[in-house]
VOKOLVEX-928675 format. One record per residue (C-alpha): residue number from 1; x, y, z. Coordinates in steps of 0.5 Angstrom, whole numbers, plus 500, padded with zeros to 3 digits. Example, Ala and Ser with C-alpha at 12.3 -4.5 7.8 and 13.67 -1.06 7.14 Angstrom:
<rec><num>1</num><x>525</x><y>491</y><z>516</z></rec>
<rec><num>2</num><x>527</x><y>498</y><z>514</z></rec>
END
This chain:
<rec><num>1</num><x>919</x><y>224</y><z>811</z></rec>
<rec><num>2</num><x>912</x><y>225</y><z>809</z></rec>
<rec><num>3</num><x>912</x><y>220</y><z>804</z></rec>
<rec><num>4</num><x>914</x><y>215</y><z>809</z></rec>
<rec><num>5</num><x>909</x><y>216</y><z>814</z></rec>
<rec><num>6</num><x>904</x><y>216</y><z>809</z></rec>
<rec><num>7</num><x>906</x><y>209</y><z>807</z></rec>
<rec><num>8</num><x>906</x><y>207</y><z>814</z></rec>
<rec><num>9</num><x>899</x><y>209</y><z>815</z></rec>
<rec><num>10</num><x>897</x><y>204</y><z>809</z></rec>
<rec><num>11</num><x>900</x><y>198</y><z>813</z></rec>
<rec><num>12</num><x>896</x><y>200</y><z>819</z></rec>
<rec><num>13</num><x>895</x><y>193</y><z>823</z></rec>
<rec><num>14</num><x>888</x><y>191</y><z>824</z></rec>
<rec><num>15</num><x>886</x><y>192</y><z>832</z></rec>
<rec><num>16</num><x>885</x><y>186</y><z>836</z></rec>
<rec><num>17</num><x>878</x><y>185</y><z>841</z></rec>
<rec><num>18</num><x>880</x><y>183</y><z>848</z></rec>
<rec><num>19</num><x>876</x><y>178</y><z>851</z></rec>
<rec><num>20</num><x>875</x><y>174</y><z>857</z></rec>
<rec><num>21</num><x>874</x><y>166</y><z>856</z></rec>
<rec><num>22</num><x>871</x><y>160</y><z>860</z></rec>
<rec><num>23</num><x>873</x><y>153</y><z>859</z></rec>
<rec><num>24</num><x>868</x><y>148</y><z>857</z></rec>
<rec><num>25</num><x>869</x><y>142</y><z>863</z></rec>
<rec><num>26</num><x>864</x><y>137</y><z>866</z></rec>
<rec><num>27</num><x>860</x><y>140</y><z>872</z></rec>
<rec><num>28</num><x>855</x><y>137</y><z>876</z></rec>
<rec><num>29</num><x>849</x><y>142</y><z>875</z></rec>
<rec><num>30</num><x>842</x><y>143</y><z>878</z></rec>
<rec><num>31</num><x>836</x><y>146</y><z>875</z></rec>
<rec><num>32</num><x>832</x><y>150</y><z>880</z></rec>
<rec><num>33</num><x>826</x><y>154</y><z>879</z></rec>
<rec><num>34</num><x>824</x><y>160</y><z>884</z></rec>
<rec><num>35</num><x>817</x><y>162</y><z>885</z></rec>
<rec><num>36</num><x>813</x><y>167</y><z>889</z></rec>
<rec><num>37</num><x>809</x><y>163</y><z>895</z></rec>
<rec><num>38</num><x>804</x><y>164</y><z>901</z></rec>
<rec><num>39</num><x>805</x><y>160</y><z>907</z></rec>
<rec><num>40</num><x>799</x><y>156</y><z>910</z></rec>
<rec><num>41</num><x>799</x><y>152</y><z>916</z></rec>
<rec><num>42</num><x>798</x><y>144</y><z>915</z></rec>
<rec><num>43</num><x>791</x><y>145</y><z>919</z></rec>
<rec><num>44</num><x>787</x><y>150</y><z>921</z></rec>
<rec><num>45</num><x>780</x><y>151</y><z>925</z></rec>
<rec><num>46</num><x>776</x><y>157</y><z>925</z></rec>
<rec><num>47</num><x>771</x><y>155</y><z>930</z></rec>
<rec><num>48</num><x>764</x><y>158</y><z>930</z></rec>
<rec><num>49</num><x>759</x><y>157</y><z>935</z></rec>
<rec><num>50</num><x>752</x><y>153</y><z>933</z></rec>
<rec><num>51</num><x>748</x><y>158</y><z>938</z></rec>
<rec><num>52</num><x>748</x><y>165</y><z>939</z></rec>
<rec><num>53</num><x>749</x><y>167</y><z>947</z></rec>
<rec><num>54</num><x>754</x><y>172</y><z>951</z></rec>
<rec><num>55</num><x>761</x><y>169</y><z>952</z></rec>
<rec><num>56</num><x>761</x><y>168</y><z>960</z></rec>
<rec><num>57</num><x>769</x><y>167</y><z>959</z></rec>
<rec><num>58</num><x>775</x><y>165</y><z>955</z></rec>
<rec><num>59</num><x>780</x><y>160</y><z>958</z></rec>
<rec><num>60</num><x>786</x><y>161</y><z>953</z></rec>
<rec><num>61</num><x>789</x><y>167</y><z>951</z></rec>
<rec><num>62</num><x>792</x><y>168</y><z>944</z></rec>
<rec><num>63</num><x>798</x><y>165</y><z>942</z></rec>
<rec><num>64</num><x>796</x><y>159</y><z>947</z></rec>
<rec><num>65</num><x>798</x><y>152</y><z>945</z></rec>
<rec><num>66</num><x>792</x><y>148</y><z>946</z></rec>
<rec><num>67</num><x>790</x><y>140</y><z>945</z></rec>
<rec><num>68</num><x>784</x><y>137</y><z>941</z></rec>
<rec><num>69</num><x>778</x><y>137</y><z>946</z></rec>
<rec><num>70</num><x>781</x><y>143</y><z>950</z></rec>
<rec><num>71</num><x>776</x><y>148</y><z>953</z></rec>
<rec><num>72</num><x>777</x><y>154</y><z>950</z></rec>
<rec><num>73</num><x>771</x><y>158</y><z>952</z></rec>
<rec><num>74</num><x>764</x><y>158</y><z>955</z></rec>
<rec><num>75</num><x>757</x><y>161</y><z>953</z></rec>
<rec><num>76</num><x>751</x><y>163</y><z>957</z></rec>
<rec><num>77</num><x>748</x><y>156</y><z>958</z></rec>
<rec><num>78</num><x>743</x><y>156</y><z>964</z></rec>
<rec><num>79</num><x>737</x><y>156</y><z>960</z></rec>
<rec><num>80</num><x>740</x><y>150</y><z>956</z></rec>
<rec><num>81</num><x>742</x><y>147</y><z>963</z></rec>
<rec><num>82</num><x>734</x><y>147</y><z>965</z></rec>
<rec><num>83</num><x>732</x><y>144</y><z>959</z></rec>
<rec><num>84</num><x>737</x><y>138</y><z>960</z></rec>
<rec><num>85</num><x>734</x><y>137</y><z>967</z></rec>
<rec><num>86</num><x>727</x><y>137</y><z>964</z></rec>
<rec><num>87</num><x>728</x><y>133</y><z>958</z></rec>
<rec><num>88</num><x>732</x><y>128</y><z>963</z></rec>
<rec><num>89</num><x>726</x><y>127</y><z>967</z></rec>
<rec><num>90</num><x>721</x><y>126</y><z>961</z></rec>
<rec><num>91</num><x>726</x><y>121</y><z>959</z></rec>
<rec><num>92</num><x>726</x><y>117</y><z>966</z></rec>
<rec><num>93</num><x>719</x><y>117</y><z>966</z></rec>
<rec><num>94</num><x>718</x><y>114</y><z>959</z></rec>
<rec><num>95</num><x>723</x><y>109</y><z>961</z></rec>
<rec><num>96</num><x>719</x><y>107</y><z>967</z></rec>
<rec><num>97</num><x>713</x><y>106</y><z>963</z></rec>
<rec><num>98</num><x>716</x><y>102</y><z>958</z></rec>
<rec><num>99</num><x>719</x><y>097</y><z>964</z></rec>
<rec><num>100</num><x>712</x><y>097</y><z>967</z></rec>
<rec><num>101</num><x>709</x><y>095</y><z>960</z></rec>
<rec><num>102</num><x>714</x><y>090</y><z>959</z></rec>
<rec><num>103</num><x>714</x><y>087</y><z>966</z></rec>
<rec><num>104</num><x>707</x><y>088</y><z>968</z></rec>
<rec><num>105</num><x>701</x><y>090</y><z>964</z></rec>
<rec><num>106</num><x>702</x><y>086</y><z>958</z></rec>
<rec><num>107</num><x>703</x><y>079</y><z>961</z></rec>
<rec><num>108</num><x>697</x><y>081</y><z>965</z></rec>
<rec><num>109</num><x>693</x><y>082</y><z>959</z></rec>
<rec><num>110</num><x>695</x><y>076</y><z>956</z></rec>
<rec><num>111</num><x>693</x><y>072</y><z>963</z></rec>
<rec><num>112</num><x>686</x><y>075</y><z>963</z></rec>
<rec><num>113</num><x>685</x><y>074</y><z>956</z></rec>
<rec><num>114</num><x>687</x><y>066</y><z>957</z></rec>
<rec><num>115</num><x>682</x><y>066</y><z>963</z></rec>
<rec><num>116</num><x>677</x><y>069</y><z>959</z></rec>
<rec><num>117</num><x>677</x><y>064</y><z>954</z></rec>
<rec><num>118</num><x>678</x><y>058</y><z>959</z></rec>
<rec><num>119</num><x>671</x><y>060</y><z>962</z></rec>
<rec><num>120</num><x>668</x><y>061</y><z>956</z></rec>
<rec><num>121</num><x>670</x><y>054</y><z>954</z></rec>
<rec><num>122</num><x>667</x><y>051</y><z>960</z></rec>
<rec><num>123</num><x>661</x><y>055</y><z>960</z></rec>
<rec><num>124</num><x>660</x><y>052</y><z>952</z></rec>
<rec><num>125</num><x>661</x><y>045</y><z>955</z></rec>
<rec><num>126</num><x>656</x><y>046</y><z>960</z></rec>
<rec><num>127</num><x>651</x><y>049</y><z>955</z></rec>
<rec><num>128</num><x>652</x><y>043</y><z>950</z></rec>
<rec><num>129</num><x>651</x><y>038</y><z>956</z></rec>
<rec><num>130</num><x>645</x><y>041</y><z>958</z></rec>
<rec><num>131</num><x>642</x><y>042</y><z>950</z></rec>
<rec><num>132</num><x>644</x><y>034</y><z>949</z></rec>
<rec><num>133</num><x>640</x><y>032</y><z>956</z></rec>
<rec><num>134</num><x>634</x><y>036</y><z>954</z></rec>
<rec><num>135</num><x>634</x><y>034</y><z>947</z></rec>
<rec><num>136</num><x>633</x><y>026</y><z>950</z></rec>
<rec><num>137</num><x>628</x><y>028</y><z>955</z></rec>
<rec><num>138</num><x>624</x><y>032</y><z>950</z></rec>
<rec><num>139</num><x>625</x><y>026</y><z>945</z></rec>
<rec><num>140</num><x>622</x><y>022</y><z>951</z></rec>
<rec><num>141</num><x>616</x><y>026</y><z>952</z></rec>
<rec><num>142</num><x>618</x><y>028</y><z>959</z></rec>
<rec><num>143</num><x>620</x><y>036</y><z>957</z></rec>
<rec><num>144</num><x>616</x><y>041</y><z>954</z></rec>
<rec><num>145</num><x>619</x><y>044</y><z>947</z></rec>
<rec><num>146</num><x>620</x><y>051</y><z>951</z></rec>
<rec><num>147</num><x>625</x><y>048</y><z>955</z></rec>
<rec><num>148</num><x>629</x><y>045</y><z>950</z></rec>
<rec><num>149</num><x>629</x><y>052</y><z>946</z></rec>
<rec><num>150</num><x>631</x><y>056</y><z>952</z></rec>
<rec><num>151</num><x>637</x><y>051</y><z>953</z></rec>
<rec><num>152</num><x>639</x><y>052</y><z>945</z></rec>
<rec><num>153</num><x>639</x><y>059</y><z>946</z></rec>
<rec><num>154</num><x>644</x><y>059</y><z>952</z></rec>
<rec><num>155</num><x>648</x><y>054</y><z>948</z></rec>
<rec><num>156</num><x>648</x><y>059</y><z>942</z></rec>
<rec><num>157</num><x>650</x><y>065</y><z>947</z></rec>
<rec><num>158</num><x>656</x><y>061</y><z>950</z></rec>
<rec><num>159</num><x>659</x><y>059</y><z>943</z></rec>
<rec><num>160</num><x>659</x><y>066</y><z>941</z></rec>
<rec><num>161</num><x>662</x><y>068</y><z>948</z></rec>
<rec><num>162</num><x>667</x><y>063</y><z>947</z></rec>
<rec><num>163</num><x>669</x><y>065</y><z>940</z></rec>
<rec><num>164</num><x>670</x><y>072</y><z>942</z></rec>
<rec><num>165</num><x>674</x><y>070</y><z>948</z></rec>
<rec><num>166</num><x>678</x><y>066</y><z>943</z></rec>
<rec><num>167</num><x>679</x><y>071</y><z>938</z></rec>
<rec><num>168</num><x>681</x><y>076</y><z>943</z></rec>
<rec><num>169</num><x>686</x><y>071</y><z>946</z></rec>
<rec><num>170</num><x>689</x><y>070</y><z>939</z></rec>
<rec><num>171</num><x>690</x><y>078</y><z>938</z></rec>
<rec><num>172</num><x>693</x><y>079</y><z>945</z></rec>
<rec><num>173</num><x>698</x><y>073</y><z>944</z></rec>
<rec><num>174</num><x>700</x><y>075</y><z>936</z></rec>
<rec><num>175</num><x>699</x><y>082</y><z>935</z></rec>
<rec><num>176</num><x>696</x><y>086</y><z>941</z></rec>
<rec><num>177</num><x>702</x><y>085</y><z>945</z></rec>
<rec><num>178</num><x>707</x><y>087</y><z>940</z></rec>
<rec><num>179</num><x>703</x><y>093</y><z>938</z></rec>
<rec><num>180</num><x>703</x><y>095</y><z>946</z></rec>
<rec><num>181</num><x>711</x><y>094</y><z>946</z></rec>
<rec><num>182</num><x>712</x><y>098</y><z>940</z></rec>
<rec><num>183</num><x>708</x><y>104</y><z>943</z></rec>
<rec><num>184</num><x>712</x><y>104</y><z>949</z></rec>
<rec><num>185</num><x>718</x><y>103</y><z>945</z></rec>
<rec><num>186</num><x>716</x><y>109</y><z>941</z></rec>
<rec><num>187</num><x>715</x><y>114</y><z>947</z></rec>
<rec><num>188</num><x>721</x><y>112</y><z>950</z></rec>
<rec><num>189</num><x>725</x><y>113</y><z>944</z></rec>
<rec><num>190</num><x>722</x><y>120</y><z>943</z></rec>
<rec><num>191</num><x>723</x><y>122</y><z>950</z></rec>
<rec><num>192</num><x>731</x><y>120</y><z>949</z></rec>
<rec><num>193</num><x>731</x><y>124</y><z>943</z></rec>
<rec><num>194</num><x>729</x><y>130</y><z>946</z></rec>
<rec><num>195</num><x>734</x><y>129</y><z>952</z></rec>
<rec><num>196</num><x>740</x><y>128</y><z>947</z></rec>
<rec><num>197</num><x>738</x><y>134</y><z>943</z></rec>
<rec><num>198</num><x>737</x><y>138</y><z>950</z></rec>
<rec><num>199</num><x>744</x><y>135</y><z>952</z></rec>
<rec><num>200</num><x>747</x><y>137</y><z>945</z></rec>
<rec><num>201</num><x>745</x><y>144</y><z>945</z></rec>
<rec><num>202</num><x>748</x><y>145</y><z>952</z></rec>
<rec><num>203</num><x>754</x><y>142</y><z>949</z></rec>
<rec><num>204</num><x>754</x><y>147</y><z>944</z></rec>
<rec><num>205</num><x>755</x><y>152</y><z>949</z></rec>
<rec><num>206</num><x>762</x><y>150</y><z>951</z></rec>
<rec><num>207</num><x>767</x><y>151</y><z>945</z></rec>
<rec><num>208</num><x>773</x><y>146</y><z>945</z></rec>
<rec><num>209</num><x>778</x><y>145</y><z>940</z></rec>
<rec><num>210</num><x>778</x><y>140</y><z>934</z></rec>
<rec><num>211</num><x>785</x><y>140</y><z>933</z></rec>
<rec><num>212</num><x>792</x><y>141</y><z>936</z></rec>
<rec><num>213</num><x>795</x><y>148</y><z>935</z></rec>
<rec><num>214</num><x>796</x><y>155</y><z>937</z></rec>
<rec><num>215</num><x>790</x><y>160</y><z>938</z></rec>
<rec><num>216</num><x>791</x><y>165</y><z>933</z></rec>
<rec><num>217</num><x>785</x><y>169</y><z>933</z></rec>
<rec><num>218</num><x>780</x><y>171</y><z>939</z></rec>
<rec><num>219</num><x>777</x><y>177</y><z>936</z></rec>
<rec><num>220</num><x>771</x><y>178</y><z>942</z></rec>
<rec><num>221</num><x>771</x><y>179</y><z>949</z></rec>
<rec><num>222</num><x>768</x><y>176</y><z>955</z></rec>
<rec><num>223</num><x>761</x><y>179</y><z>956</z></rec>
<rec><num>224</num><x>760</x><y>180</y><z>948</z></rec>
<rec><num>225</num><x>755</x><y>176</y><z>944</z></rec>
<rec><num>226</num><x>757</x><y>170</y><z>940</z></rec>
<rec><num>227</num><x>753</x><y>170</y><z>934</z></rec>
<rec><num>228</num><x>752</x><y>163</y><z>931</z></rec>
<rec><num>229</num><x>756</x><y>162</y><z>924</z></rec>
<rec><num>230</num><x>761</x><y>167</y><z>926</z></rec>
<rec><num>231</num><x>768</x><y>165</y><z>928</z></rec>
<rec><num>232</num><x>770</x><y>166</y><z>935</z></rec>
<rec><num>233</num><x>776</x><y>163</y><z>936</z></rec>
<rec><num>234</num><x>782</x><y>161</y><z>930</z></rec>
<rec><num>235</num><x>786</x><y>155</y><z>932</z></rec>
<rec><num>236</num><x>792</x><y>153</y><z>927</z></rec>
<rec><num>237</num><x>796</x><y>147</y><z>927</z></rec>
<rec><num>238</num><x>803</x><y>150</y><z>925</z></rec>
<rec><num>239</num><x>807</x><y>143</y><z>926</z></rec>
<rec><num>240</num><x>808</x><y>144</y><z>919</z></rec>
<rec><num>241</num><x>808</x><y>149</y><z>914</z></rec>
<rec><num>242</num><x>805</x><y>149</y><z>907</z></rec>
<rec><num>243</num><x>808</x><y>154</y><z>901</z></rec>
<rec><num>244</num><x>802</x><y>154</y><z>896</z></rec>
<rec><num>245</num><x>805</x><y>157</y><z>889</z></rec>
<rec><num>246</num><x>802</x><y>157</y><z>882</z></rec>
<rec><num>247</num><x>807</x><y>155</y><z>876</z></rec>
<rec><num>248</num><x>806</x><y>154</y><z>869</z></rec>
<rec><num>249</num><x>804</x><y>148</y><z>866</z></rec>
<rec><num>250</num><x>811</x><y>147</y><z>863</z></rec>
<rec><num>251</num><x>814</x><y>147</y><z>870</z></rec>
<rec><num>252</num><x>809</x><y>143</y><z>873</z></rec>
<rec><num>253</num><x>810</x><y>138</y><z>868</z></rec>
<rec><num>254</num><x>817</x><y>137</y><z>871</z></rec>
<rec><num>255</num><x>815</x><y>136</y><z>878</z></rec>
<rec><num>256</num><x>812</x><y>130</y><z>882</z></rec>
<rec><num>257</num><x>810</x><y>129</y><z>889</z></rec>
<rec><num>258</num><x>816</x><y>128</y><z>893</z></rec>
<rec><num>259</num><x>821</x><y>133</y><z>890</z></rec>
<rec><num>260</num><x>826</x><y>137</y><z>894</z></rec>
<rec><num>261</num><x>824</x><y>144</y><z>895</z></rec>
<rec><num>262</num><x>826</x><y>150</y><z>900</z></rec>
<rec><num>263</num><x>822</x><y>155</y><z>903</z></rec>
<rec><num>264</num><x>825</x><y>162</y><z>905</z></rec>
<rec><num>265</num><x>822</x><y>169</y><z>907</z></rec>
<rec><num>266</num><x>825</x><y>175</y><z>906</z></rec>
<rec><num>267</num><x>832</x><y>173</y><z>904</z></rec>
<rec><num>268</num><x>833</x><y>168</y><z>911</z></rec>
<rec><num>269</num><x>836</x><y>161</y><z>911</z></rec>
<rec><num>270</num><x>832</x><y>157</y><z>907</z></rec>
<rec><num>271</num><x>828</x><y>151</y><z>910</z></rec>
<rec><num>272</num><x>828</x><y>144</y><z>907</z></rec>
<rec><num>273</num><x>821</x><y>142</y><z>904</z></rec>
<rec><num>274</num><x>818</x><y>137</y><z>899</z></rec>
<rec><num>275</num><x>813</x><y>137</y><z>894</z></rec>
<rec><num>276</num><x>806</x><y>135</y><z>897</z></rec>
<rec><num>277</num><x>801</x><y>136</y><z>892</z></rec>
<rec><num>278</num><x>801</x><y>138</y><z>884</z></rec>
<rec><num>279</num><x>794</x><y>140</y><z>882</z></rec>
<rec><num>280</num><x>791</x><y>136</y><z>877</z></rec>
<rec><num>281</num><x>787</x><y>141</y><z>874</z></rec>
<rec><num>282</num><x>789</x><y>149</y><z>872</z></rec>
<rec><num>283</num><x>787</x><y>155</y><z>875</z></rec>
<rec><num>284</num><x>781</x><y>157</y><z>870</z></rec>
<rec><num>285</num><x>783</x><y>165</y><z>871</z></rec>
<rec><num>286</num><x>791</x><y>164</y><z>871</z></rec>
<rec><num>287</num><x>791</x><y>158</y><z>867</z></rec>
<rec><num>288</num><x>797</x><y>156</y><z>872</z></rec>
<rec><num>289</num><x>798</x><y>150</y><z>876</z></rec>
<rec><num>290</num><x>797</x><y>150</y><z>884</z></rec>
<rec><num>291</num><x>803</x><y>146</y><z>887</z></rec>
<rec><num>292</num><x>804</x><y>145</y><z>895</z></rec>
<rec><num>293</num><x>811</x><y>144</y><z>898</z></rec>
<rec><num>294</num><x>810</x><y>142</y><z>906</z></rec>
<rec><num>295</num><x>816</x><y>143</y><z>911</z></rec>
<rec><num>296</num><x>818</x><y>137</y><z>916</z></rec>
<rec><num>297</num><x>816</x><y>138</y><z>923</z></rec>
<rec><num>298</num><x>823</x><y>140</y><z>925</z></rec>
<rec><num>299</num><x>823</x><y>146</y><z>920</z></rec>
<rec><num>300</num><x>816</x><y>149</y><z>921</z></rec>
<rec><num>301</num><x>818</x><y>153</y><z>927</z></rec>
<rec><num>302</num><x>825</x><y>154</y><z>925</z></rec>
<rec><num>303</num><x>827</x><y>161</y><z>928</z></rec>
<rec><num>304</num><x>820</x><y>163</y><z>928</z></rec>
<rec><num>305</num><x>821</x><y>165</y><z>921</z></rec>
<rec><num>306</num><x>816</x><y>161</y><z>917</z></rec>
<rec><num>307</num><x>809</x><y>164</y><z>919</z></rec>
<rec><num>308</num><x>802</x><y>163</y><z>916</z></rec>
<rec><num>309</num><x>800</x><y>168</y><z>911</z></rec>
<rec><num>310</num><x>807</x><y>171</y><z>910</z></rec>
<rec><num>311</num><x>810</x><y>171</y><z>903</z></rec>
<rec><num>312</num><x>816</x><y>167</y><z>901</z></rec>
<rec><num>313</num><x>820</x><y>164</y><z>895</z></rec>
<rec><num>314</num><x>819</x><y>157</y><z>894</z></rec>
<rec><num>315</num><x>825</x><y>154</y><z>890</z></rec>
<rec><num>316</num><x>825</x><y>147</y><z>887</z></rec>
<rec><num>317</num><x>830</x><y>143</y><z>884</z></rec>
<rec><num>318</num><x>827</x><y>140</y><z>877</z></rec>
<rec><num>319</num><x>833</x><y>137</y><z>874</z></rec>
<rec><num>320</num><x>840</x><y>134</y><z>875</z></rec>
<rec><num>321</num><x>846</x><y>133</y><z>871</z></rec>
<rec><num>322</num><x>852</x><y>130</y><z>873</z></rec>
<rec><num>323</num><x>859</x><y>131</y><z>869</z></rec>
<rec><num>324</num><x>855</x><y>135</y><z>864</z></rec>
<rec><num>325</num><x>859</x><y>140</y><z>859</z></rec>
<rec><num>326</num><x>857</x><y>147</y><z>862</z></rec>
<rec><num>327</num><x>859</x><y>154</y><z>859</z></rec>
<rec><num>328</num><x>857</x><y>161</y><z>863</z></rec>
<rec><num>329</num><x>850</x><y>163</y><z>861</z></rec>
<rec><num>330</num><x>853</x><y>170</y><z>858</z></rec>
<rec><num>331</num><x>857</x><y>166</y><z>853</z></rec>
<rec><num>332</num><x>850</x><y>164</y><z>850</z></rec>
<rec><num>333</num><x>847</x><y>168</y><z>844</z></rec>
<rec><num>334</num><x>840</x><y>168</y><z>841</z></rec>
<rec><num>335</num><x>840</x><y>169</y><z>834</z></rec>
<rec><num>336</num><x>834</x><y>172</y><z>830</z></rec>
<rec><num>337</num><x>833</x><y>165</y><z>827</z></rec>
<rec><num>338</num><x>832</x><y>163</y><z>834</z></rec>
<rec><num>339</num><x>838</x><y>159</y><z>834</z></rec>
<rec><num>340</num><x>843</x><y>159</y><z>840</z></rec>
<rec><num>341</num><x>851</x><y>160</y><z>839</z></rec>
<rec><num>342</num><x>857</x><y>161</y><z>842</z></rec>
<rec><num>343</num><x>864</x><y>164</y><z>840</z></rec>
<rec><num>344</num><x>870</x><y>159</y><z>841</z></rec>
<rec><num>345</num><x>876</x><y>162</y><z>842</z></rec>
<rec><num>346</num><x>881</x><y>158</y><z>837</z></rec>
<rec><num>347</num><x>888</x><y>157</y><z>838</z></rec>
<rec><num>348</num><x>889</x><y>161</y><z>832</z></rec>
<rec><num>349</num><x>886</x><y>167</y><z>836</z></rec>
<rec><num>350</num><x>880</x><y>168</y><z>832</z></rec>
<rec><num>351</num><x>873</x><y>167</y><z>834</z></rec>
<rec><num>352</num><x>869</x><y>161</y><z>831</z></rec>
<rec><num>353</num><x>862</x><y>162</y><z>832</z></rec>
<rec><num>354</num><x>858</x><y>155</y><z>833</z></rec>
<rec><num>355</num><x>851</x><y>153</y><z>834</z></rec>
<rec><num>356</num><x>850</x><y>149</y><z>840</z></rec>
<rec><num>357</num><x>844</x><y>145</y><z>843</z></rec>
<rec><num>358</num><x>843</x><y>147</y><z>851</z></rec>
<rec><num>359</num><x>840</x><y>143</y><z>856</z></rec>
<rec><num>360</num><x>838</x><y>145</y><z>863</z></rec>
<rec><num>361</num><x>840</x><y>152</y><z>867</z></rec>
<rec><num>362</num><x>844</x><y>152</y><z>873</z></rec>
<rec><num>363</num><x>842</x><y>159</y><z>876</z></rec>
<rec><num>364</num><x>846</x><y>158</y><z>882</z></rec>
<rec><num>365</num><x>852</x><y>157</y><z>878</z></rec>
<rec><num>366</num><x>850</x><y>161</y><z>872</z></rec>
<rec><num>367</num><x>852</x><y>155</y><z>868</z></rec>
<rec><num>368</num><x>848</x><y>152</y><z>862</z></rec>
<rec><num>369</num><x>849</x><y>145</y><z>860</z></rec>
<rec><num>370</num><x>851</x><y>144</y><z>853</z></rec>
<rec><num>371</num><x>849</x><y>137</y><z>849</z></rec>
<rec><num>372</num><x>853</x><y>139</y><z>843</z></rec>
<rec><num>373</num><x>857</x><y>144</y><z>839</z></rec>
<rec><num>374</num><x>863</x><y>144</y><z>843</z></rec>
<rec><num>375</num><x>868</x><y>139</y><z>847</z></rec>
<rec><num>376</num><x>871</x><y>139</y><z>853</z></rec>
<rec><num>377</num><x>877</x><y>143</y><z>854</z></rec>
<rec><num>378</num><x>875</x><y>148</y><z>849</z></rec>
<rec><num>379</num><x>875</x><y>156</y><z>851</z></rec>
<rec><num>380</num><x>868</x><y>160</y><z>850</z></rec>
<rec><num>381</num><x>868</x><y>167</y><z>850</z></rec>
<rec><num>382</num><x>864</x><y>169</y><z>856</z></rec>
<rec><num>383</num><x>864</x><y>177</y><z>856</z></rec>
<rec><num>384</num><x>863</x><y>180</y><z>849</z></rec>
<rec><num>385</num><x>860</x><y>174</y><z>845</z></rec>
<rec><num>386</num><x>854</x><y>178</y><z>843</z></rec>
<rec><num>387</num><x>858</x><y>183</y><z>839</z></rec>
<rec><num>388</num><x>863</x><y>178</y><z>835</z></rec>
<rec><num>389</num><x>862</x><y>176</y><z>828</z></rec>
<rec><num>390</num><x>865</x><y>169</y><z>826</z></rec>
<rec><num>391</num><x>873</x><y>170</y><z>824</z></rec>
<rec><num>392</num><x>874</x><y>176</y><z>829</z></rec>
<rec><num>393</num><x>881</x><y>176</y><z>831</z></rec>
<rec><num>394</num><x>881</x><y>176</y><z>839</z></rec>
<rec><num>395</num><x>886</x><y>177</y><z>845</z></rec>
<rec><num>396</num><x>885</x><y>173</y><z>851</z></rec>
<rec><num>397</num><x>884</x><y>178</y><z>857</z></rec>
<rec><num>398</num><x>885</x><y>175</y><z>864</z></rec>
<rec><num>399</num><x>880</x><y>175</y><z>869</z></rec>
<rec><num>400</num><x>880</x><y>182</y><z>873</z></rec>
<rec><num>401</num><x>884</x><y>185</y><z>867</z></rec>
<rec><num>402</num><x>881</x><y>192</y><z>865</z></rec>
<rec><num>403</num><x>881</x><y>193</y><z>857</z></rec>
<rec><num>404</num><x>884</x><y>199</y><z>854</z></rec>
<rec><num>405</num><x>881</x><y>200</y><z>848</z></rec>
<rec><num>406</num><x>886</x><y>203</y><z>842</z></rec>
<rec><num>407</num><x>892</x><y>201</y><z>847</z></rec>
<rec><num>408</num><x>895</x><y>197</y><z>841</z></rec>
<rec><num>409</num><x>895</x><y>202</y><z>836</z></rec>
<rec><num>410</num><x>897</x><y>208</y><z>840</z></rec>
<rec><num>411</num><x>903</x><y>204</y><z>842</z></rec>
<rec><num>412</num><x>905</x><y>203</y><z>835</z></rec>
<rec><num>413</num><x>904</x><y>210</y><z>833</z></rec>
<rec><num>414</num><x>908</x><y>212</y><z>839</z></rec>
<rec><num>415</num><x>914</x><y>208</y><z>837</z></rec>
<rec><num>416</num><x>913</x><y>210</y><z>829</z></rec>
<rec><num>417</num><x>913</x><y>217</y><z>831</z></rec>
<rec><num>418</num><x>919</x><y>216</y><z>835</z></rec>
<rec><num>419</num><x>922</x><y>212</y><z>829</z></rec>
<rec><num>420</num><x>921</x><y>218</y><z>825</z></rec>
END
C-alpha cells in the first residue's frame, strides 16, 4: 500500500487556475475626462463709487434681482447739487453773451465801420475837389500860395483817415468778426464744460447697476463712508454659469469650442454645458491650459446647485467610437517593456498572452477600445490576467462564483484515500 501510494503522488495532476472571462464584442464607447473646476458667473460687476461720501440710503437688499441702470444706493450730494446750480447759471450767462455777440454786437461793429469808411471817403472826395479848385485859382494868380498849401494838407489828412477807415472795415469784415465769434464761443464752451463736470459729479452720487443680475455683496450700511475705489455693491449675472478648469496640454489638444460637457457639484445631478473657451496660451506657473465650460440659461439655476465660487467637477467627452471592439480595463496588463497585453482564454482551456493596441477608454463602462490583437467573439481573462504566464491552464469561473483554492486537488486526494 505504501508503494502504491508513492506512485500516485508522482502522477499528481497539475492544478488549474480559476479565472473569469469577458467576451470581446462591438460596443459604443465614449471617452470622458473629469477635472476639478471653480464656478463663475457669466458676468459680474464690483461697483465702486468715484467719490468719497457718506451713504444716504441703499435701495436694494442683498439677493435682490436688479436691472441695468437701476438705482442701488445714494450718497450724500447736497454740495454737489449746489455746484451744479452754480455752474448752470454761469452756462446760461455765457449762452446769453454768445447770443448777444452774434446777433447785436458784431453786426453793429460792422455797420459802424462801414459808416466810418463811407464818411472818410466822402471827406476825401471833398478835399480833392478843394485842392483842384484852388490849384486852378493859384495858376491864374487869383489865390495866394498859402491857401493852396492849406488845402493840400487837409487833403493828405482826409486821405489818411479814409485809408485807416477802409483797413478797419476790412479787418472787421475778414478777421475781427471771426475772432469775436471765437471768443464768445470759447466762453460758452468753457461754461458748458464746467456745468457738465458738476452734473457728472452729482451723477456719481447715485450708484446704478451696469448689468442685469443679483446683488451678492453689500458690505456697508447707511450712514457709513463710501470710499472712492472701494467696492460698495457687487452684482452677478447668474443667467449662465462658467466652470473654469486647468487641463494638461494633451487633453487641451483634444478639445474645441462647442464640445459637450457636464458640471456637477457634490455629486449632484450633472448640468449640461459646452466648452466656450480653450486658452491659446499656457499658464506660466502650472504649464496647463485653462478651459471654460458655460451652461445654458435653463441649466444655470437648476435646483440652485450651481453657485459662483463653488468647487465642481467638469466632465468632457473628448472622443467617441461606435461599434468598437472593447474589453474590460482590468483585462489589460502593462509589461516592463511598455507593451499592453491581454490573456485570451482559448478553447483548449489555456491562457494565451497577446500584445494589443488600445484606443480610447470609457471610464463610465470601464471598457477600453482594442484596435488590434484580438477578434470579436474571443474571451479575455478579466480577473487574474496580471498573474498568468502564457500557456497557463485555466478553468473558467462563472461571474459571482467564489474560487476555492486547492478544491480539485483535495477532492482527488479524498477519492484516492477512499480507494486505498
